[in-house]
C-alpha atoms as an extended CHARMM CRD file, in Angstrom:
* protein
*
       120  EXT
         1         1  MET       CA            -44.2140000000     -171.4710000000     -120.5030000000  PROA      1               0.0000000000
         2         2  ILE       CA            -43.9680000000     -170.0630000000     -116.9790000000  PROA      2               0.0000000000
         3         3  GLU       CA            -43.0280000000     -172.7280000000     -114.4350000000  PROA      3               0.0000000000
         4         4  GLY       CA            -43.0900000000     -170.7280000000     -111.2160000000  PROA      4               0.0000000000
         5         5  VAL       CA            -41.8200000000     -167.6520000000     -109.4420000000  PROA      5               0.0000000000
         6         6  ASP       CA            -38.0500000000     -167.5950000000     -108.9610000000  PROA      6               0.0000000000
         7         7  HSD       CA            -37.9940000000     -164.6650000000     -106.5130000000  PROA      7               0.0000000000
         8         8  VAL       CA            -39.7230000000     -161.4470000000     -105.5180000000  PROA      8               0.0000000000
         9         9  GLN       CA            -37.7390000000     -158.1970000000     -105.5190000000  PROA      9               0.0000000000
        10        10  LEU       CA            -38.5060000000     -155.3990000000     -103.0840000000  PROA      10              0.0000000000
        11        11  ALA       CA            -36.7450000000     -152.0480000000     -102.9000000000  PROA      11              0.0000000000
        12        12  ALA       CA            -34.9700000000     -150.5540000000      -99.9070000000  PROA      12              0.0000000000
        13        13  PRO       CA            -33.1560000000     -147.2980000000      -99.1970000000  PROA      13              0.0000000000
        14        14  PRO       CA            -29.3690000000     -147.0830000000      -99.1740000000  PROA      14              0.0000000000
        15        15  GLY       CA            -27.8090000000     -148.1430000000      -95.8780000000  PROA      15              0.0000000000
        16        16  SER       CA            -30.7850000000     -150.1940000000      -94.6450000000  PROA      16              0.0000000000
        17        17  GLU       CA            -29.1700000000     -153.6370000000      -94.8990000000  PROA      17              0.0000000000
        18        18  GLN       CA            -28.6960000000     -154.1630000000      -91.1420000000  PROA      18              0.0000000000
        19        19  ALA       CA            -32.3530000000     -153.3480000000      -90.4050000000  PROA      19              0.0000000000
        20        20  LEU       CA            -33.4140000000     -155.6570000000      -93.2430000000  PROA      20              0.0000000000
        21        21  ARG       CA            -31.2440000000     -158.4810000000      -91.8880000000  PROA      21              0.0000000000
        22        22  ALA       CA            -32.7420000000     -158.0310000000      -88.4320000000  PROA      22              0.0000000000
        23        23  TYR       CA            -36.2740000000     -158.2810000000      -89.8220000000  PROA      23              0.0000000000
        24        24  TYR       CA            -35.9920000000     -160.9130000000      -92.5430000000  PROA      24              0.0000000000
        25        25  ALA       CA            -33.5600000000     -163.2060000000      -90.7110000000  PROA      25              0.0000000000
        26        26  ASP       CA            -34.2750000000     -162.6320000000      -87.0210000000  PROA      26              0.0000000000
        27        27  VAL       CA            -38.0030000000     -161.8090000000      -87.1040000000  PROA      27              0.0000000000
        28        28  LEU       CA            -39.2070000000     -163.8440000000      -90.0990000000  PROA      28              0.0000000000
        29        29  GLY       CA            -36.6560000000     -166.6370000000      -89.6970000000  PROA      29              0.0000000000
        30        30  MET       CA            -35.3630000000     -166.5360000000      -93.2770000000  PROA      30              0.0000000000
        31        31  THR       CA            -31.7620000000     -167.3190000000      -94.2020000000  PROA      31              0.0000000000
        32        32  GLU       CA            -29.6130000000     -164.7050000000      -95.9020000000  PROA      32              0.0000000000
        33        33  ILE       CA            -28.0990000000     -166.0030000000      -99.1120000000  PROA      33              0.0000000000
        34        34  PRO       CA            -25.0480000000     -164.4660000000     -100.7800000000  PROA      34              0.0000000000
        35        35  LYS       CA            -25.5640000000     -162.1780000000     -103.7190000000  PROA      35              0.0000000000
        36        36  PRO       CA            -23.3850000000     -162.8010000000     -106.7790000000  PROA      36              0.0000000000
        37        37  PRO       CA            -20.2590000000     -160.6020000000     -106.5080000000  PROA      37              0.0000000000
        38        38  ALA       CA            -21.2460000000     -158.4200000000     -109.4760000000  PROA      38              0.0000000000
        39        39  LEU       CA            -24.5680000000     -157.6200000000     -107.7720000000  PROA      39              0.0000000000
        40        40  ALA       CA            -23.2810000000     -157.4120000000     -104.1820000000  PROA      40              0.0000000000
        41        41  ALA       CA            -21.5190000000     -154.1440000000     -104.9770000000  PROA      41              0.0000000000
        42        42  ARG       CA            -24.9590000000     -152.5450000000     -105.5140000000  PROA      42              0.0000000000
        43        43  GLY       CA            -25.9580000000     -153.1360000000     -101.8740000000  PROA      43              0.0000000000
        44        44  GLY       CA            -29.0920000000     -154.8290000000     -100.6260000000  PROA      44              0.0000000000
        45        45  CYS       CA            -29.4940000000     -158.4110000000      -99.4510000000  PROA      45              0.0000000000
        46        46  TRP       CA            -31.2270000000     -161.6470000000     -100.4430000000  PROA      46              0.0000000000
        47        47  PHE       CA            -33.1290000000     -164.1170000000      -98.2710000000  PROA      47              0.0000000000
        48        48  ARG       CA            -34.5600000000     -167.6080000000      -98.6540000000  PROA      48              0.0000000000
        49        49  THR       CA            -36.8370000000     -169.9970000000      -96.8180000000  PROA      49              0.0000000000
        50        50  GLY       CA            -37.6640000000     -173.2760000000      -98.5260000000  PROA      50              0.0000000000
        51        51  GLN       CA            -38.3100000000     -172.4540000000     -102.1970000000  PROA      51              0.0000000000
        52        52  VAL       CA            -39.1990000000     -168.7950000000     -101.4710000000  PROA      52              0.0000000000
        53        53  GLN       CA            -36.6410000000     -166.0680000000     -102.1950000000  PROA      53              0.0000000000
        54        54  LEU       CA            -36.9850000000     -162.3730000000     -101.4100000000  PROA      54              0.0000000000
        55        55  HSD       CA            -34.4210000000     -159.9860000000     -102.8470000000  PROA      55              0.0000000000
        56        56  LEU       CA            -34.0470000000     -156.5140000000     -101.3390000000  PROA      56              0.0000000000
        57        57  GLY       CA            -32.3890000000     -154.1270000000     -103.7470000000  PROA      57              0.0000000000
        58        58  VAL       CA            -31.1530000000     -150.6350000000     -102.9820000000  PROA      58              0.0000000000
        59        59  GLU       CA            -32.9930000000     -147.8210000000     -104.7170000000  PROA      59              0.0000000000
        60        60  ALA       CA            -31.6690000000     -144.2670000000     -104.3350000000  PROA      60              0.0000000000
        61        61  ASP       CA            -35.1200000000     -142.6210000000     -104.5470000000  PROA      61              0.0000000000
        62        62  PHE       CA            -36.7900000000     -145.3820000000     -102.5160000000  PROA      62              0.0000000000
        63        63  ARG       CA            -40.4920000000     -145.3170000000     -101.7240000000  PROA      63              0.0000000000
        64        64  PRO       CA            -41.9680000000     -148.3000000000      -99.8410000000  PROA      64              0.0000000000
        65        65  ALA       CA            -44.4300000000     -150.6090000000     -101.5830000000  PROA      65              0.0000000000
        66        66  ARG       CA            -47.6710000000     -149.8520000000      -99.7320000000  PROA      66              0.0000000000
        67        67  LYS       CA            -50.1230000000     -151.6890000000     -102.0220000000  PROA      67              0.0000000000
        68        68  ALA       CA            -47.9680000000     -154.0250000000     -104.1140000000  PROA      68              0.0000000000
        69        69  HSD       CA            -46.6690000000     -156.8390000000     -101.9290000000  PROA      69              0.0000000000
        70        70  PRO       CA            -45.5970000000     -160.4690000000     -101.8540000000  PROA      70              0.0000000000
        71        71  GLY       CA            -48.1240000000     -162.9070000000     -100.4160000000  PROA      71              0.0000000000
        72        72  LEU       CA            -46.2530000000     -165.4630000000      -98.3220000000  PROA      72              0.0000000000
        73        73  ARG       CA            -48.0030000000     -168.7060000000      -97.4190000000  PROA      73              0.0000000000
        74        74  VAL       CA            -47.3490000000     -169.8490000000      -93.8610000000  PROA      74              0.0000000000
        75        75  THR       CA            -48.3290000000     -172.7360000000      -91.6260000000  PROA      75              0.0000000000
        76        76  GLY       CA            -49.3810000000     -172.0970000000      -88.0540000000  PROA      76              0.0000000000
        77        77  ILE       CA            -50.3900000000     -168.5220000000      -88.7770000000  PROA      77              0.0000000000
        78        78  ASP       CA            -51.3300000000     -167.6740000000      -85.1790000000  PROA      78              0.0000000000
        79        79  ALA       CA            -47.9250000000     -168.7440000000      -83.8710000000  PROA      79              0.0000000000
        80        80  PHE       CA            -46.2180000000     -166.9500000000      -86.7540000000  PROA      80              0.0000000000
        81        81  ALA       CA            -48.1260000000     -163.7170000000      -86.0180000000  PROA      81              0.0000000000
        82        82  ALA       CA            -47.2110000000     -164.0460000000      -82.3360000000  PROA      82              0.0000000000
        83        83  ARG       CA            -43.5480000000     -164.4790000000      -83.3180000000  PROA      83              0.0000000000
        84        84  LEU       CA            -43.6490000000     -161.2070000000      -85.2600000000  PROA      84              0.0000000000
        85        85  GLU       CA            -45.4430000000     -159.3380000000      -82.4820000000  PROA      85              0.0000000000
        86        86  THR       CA            -43.0430000000     -160.5120000000      -79.7590000000  PROA      86              0.0000000000
        87        87  ARG       CA            -40.1690000000     -159.2660000000      -81.9150000000  PROA      87              0.0000000000
        88        88  GLY       CA            -41.7840000000     -155.8380000000      -82.3430000000  PROA      88              0.0000000000
        89        89  ALA       CA            -43.1480000000     -156.2170000000      -85.8830000000  PROA      89              0.0000000000
        90        90  PRO       CA            -46.6300000000     -154.8750000000      -86.6120000000  PROA      90              0.0000000000
        91        91  VAL       CA            -49.4040000000     -157.3880000000      -87.3570000000  PROA      91              0.0000000000
        92        92  THR       CA            -52.6860000000     -156.2860000000      -88.9320000000  PROA      92              0.0000000000
        93        93  TRP       CA            -55.2670000000     -159.0480000000      -89.3910000000  PROA      93              0.0000000000
        94        94  ASP       CA            -57.6040000000     -159.0140000000      -92.4070000000  PROA      94              0.0000000000
        95        95  ASP       CA            -60.4990000000     -161.4520000000      -92.7480000000  PROA      95              0.0000000000
        96        96  SER       CA            -61.7300000000     -160.3730000000      -96.1770000000  PROA      96              0.0000000000
        97        97  LEU       CA            -60.1860000000     -163.2230000000      -98.2410000000  PROA      97              0.0000000000
        98        98  PRO       CA            -62.5770000000     -166.2030000000      -98.2430000000  PROA      98              0.0000000000
        99        99  GLY       CA            -61.0250000000     -169.5200000000      -97.2730000000  PROA      99              0.0000000000
       100       100  HSD       CA            -57.8930000000     -167.9700000000      -95.7550000000  PROA      100             0.0000000000
       101       101  ARG       CA            -56.6100000000     -166.4220000000      -92.5690000000  PROA      101             0.0000000000
       102       102  ARG       CA            -54.1990000000     -163.6130000000      -93.2360000000  PROA      102             0.0000000000
       103       103  PHE       CA            -52.4140000000     -160.6220000000      -91.8310000000  PROA      103             0.0000000000
       104       104  TYR       CA            -50.1510000000     -157.8720000000      -93.0770000000  PROA      104             0.0000000000
       105       105  SER       CA            -46.8870000000     -156.5930000000      -91.6500000000  PROA      105             0.0000000000
       106       106  ASP       CA            -44.4560000000     -153.9110000000      -92.7590000000  PROA      106             0.0000000000
       107       107  ASP       CA            -40.7380000000     -154.5030000000      -92.9900000000  PROA      107             0.0000000000
       108       108  PRO       CA            -38.4740000000     -151.9110000000      -91.3050000000  PROA      108             0.0000000000
       109       109  VAL       CA            -38.3830000000     -149.7150000000      -94.4170000000  PROA      109             0.0000000000
       110       110  GLY       CA            -42.1680000000     -149.7460000000      -94.8970000000  PROA      110             0.0000000000
       111       111  ASN       CA            -42.6980000000     -152.4530000000      -97.5410000000  PROA      111             0.0000000000
       112       112  ARG       CA            -46.0020000000     -154.2900000000      -97.0850000000  PROA      112             0.0000000000
       113       113  LEU       CA            -45.9230000000     -158.0810000000      -96.6930000000  PROA      113             0.0000000000
       114       114  GLU       CA            -48.9480000000     -160.3960000000      -96.6290000000  PROA      114             0.0000000000
       115       115  PHE       CA            -48.9030000000     -163.6840000000      -94.7200000000  PROA      115             0.0000000000
       116       116  LEU       CA            -51.6890000000     -166.1550000000      -95.3630000000  PROA      116             0.0000000000
       117       117  GLU       CA            -52.7730000000     -169.6820000000      -94.5390000000  PROA      117             0.0000000000
       118       118  PRO       CA            -55.6030000000     -171.5490000000      -96.2680000000  PROA      118             0.0000000000
       119       119  MET       CA            -58.3510000000     -172.6560000000      -93.9150000000  PROA      119             0.0000000000
       120       120  THR       CA            -58.8950000000     -176.4010000000      -93.9400000000  PROA      120             0.0000000000
């Protein structure tokens, strides 16, 4: 029986770790968590906020995920979008999901991320 999602893995090109750290830690406010030593040698980086983990793994023939994406639930979506915009991250609002406010942003290597908040 599935109990929940442990993490979401996204790909990144070799050598992009500093740009990923700047986005996921500084822009999104996530905390970098150490990779196990056997996996750290492969490159990439892992991040956490609350129970949510995003793993960025290096892929030699990297292509960004343009359609597939994690959907990250946020609170205070307007303030969160403003945080991204003031730090130079793109924000594209989409009102097509009933009962939610949401926007998309791309990480520095082009992966699509969705941020959403249920309307109360």
